[in-house]
C-alpha positions, 0 to 999 in steps of 0.5 A: 882694527875694525873690531877695536874701533867698534868696541871703542865706539860702543864704550864711548856710547855707553859712557855718554849714556851713563853721563846723560843719566847722571845729569838727568837724575841731578836735574830731576832732583833739583826740579823736585826740590824746587817744586816742593819748596814752591808748595 
């Protein structure tokens, strides 16, 4: 029980990190496009 809970928590953490990285990349890409258009 404790072991599976640990694995579940680890899976959730890595999934959240992946989602955050993806969102951050999209935001960074939008910011880059916007700064190029302003120039």
